N, C-alpha and C positions, 0 to 999 in steps of 0.2 A: 932608550927611555922607556919606562914602565909608567902603568895608570897611578901606582903608589907613589911615585917621584911627583907627577902632576899635582895628585890630590894633597900630597904633604906640603907642596908650596902654596896651594889654595889656602890650606890651614895656617902655614905661617903668616900669610898676608893678611888673611881674613879674621882670624882667630877664632873661626868655626872648626871644631874636631871634624876630623874623618868620618868618624862614626855619627856624627850629626848630619854631615852631608848625604851620607848613605842612608839615614834613618827617614823616618816620616814626620819630623817636625817641620810645620808649615809656616813657622814665623818667618818675617820678612828677612831678617839677618841670615838665617840658616837656608832660606829659598834663594837668595840672591848668590850666596856662595854655591849652592847646588847649580844655579845657571850657568855661573862660571866654569864649575867643574864640567859642566856636561859639553859646553863650548870649547873648553882646551882638550878634552878627552876626543872629541869629534875631529879637531883640528891636528892633534898631534899622534893619535892612533889612527894612523889614516887606513890601515887593513880593517879596522872595526867596523861595522854598520852600527847602525842606531840601537839594535837589539843587544848587541855586545854591550855598548855604553851603557845602556838601561841595566842591564844585568850587573854591571860593575857597580852602578849608583844605587843598590839595593833593590833590584829586581823589577826597574820601571819600565814601562811598556815603551815601544819605538815611538808612538806618537807623543808620548809626553817628553821624551828627549827630545823631539823636532819641536815642539812647543817652548821648551826650555832654552833651546838654541835660539829662537826668534825673540825670547824675553831677554836674553843677554844681549842680544844684538841692539835692541831697543834701549836697555838701560845703559849699555855703552855709549850710544848716541846721545842720550838726554842727560846722563848723571857724570859730572866732571870727575867727583871722587872716586865712582866705580871705575870710570875709565882708567884713571891714575893707578888704580890697583891692579887691573888687567894688563894694563901696559907694565907695571914692576914685574908680575908673575911671566909674561910673555919675555922679558928681558933677561929673566934667569934661565927660563927654559928654552930658548931659542939656541943658545951656543950648545948646550947639551945635545940638543937633537941633530944639531950639524955636524958636531963632532964624531957622532955615532952613525952618521949618513941616515938618520930617521925621521920621520915626521916630516910635518909640514913647516917649513922654513918660511914664515909669512909675517907680514906686518898686518895689524889690525886696521881694518880702514872700516869706516862708516858704509851703510849700505849705499849702493848706486842709486841714484836718482831715477825716477822714472821719467821715461822718453815719450812724447805722444806724438804718434804719426798719423798725418791725415793721408788719405788715399781718395783722388777724386775720380769717380767712374763717370765715363762719356756715355 
């Protein structure tokens, strides 16, 4: 699996061009597609670090990549349309990655809930 394959699937699903995803446009539509691209690159290009993902997406900083992943997770949890688009992309990418023995074959799941533990000290 290549980064170009991932970005093309996102372009086909969202209608946002790869050049826009890699560009500087900060409109909501482009930013949401970019968050999706960031997350899928981090998940499927498992040998890449945040720096390399950022470089692939137009030279973004690793902290920007981290923030974008968090934004994707928030949108995925709260927006059913966004979740549907991400699930359709995942359904297309997962078999390709599995066939090639690459990437992370995962199921997208909402973030785990926080657990509170109380410790009593005597």
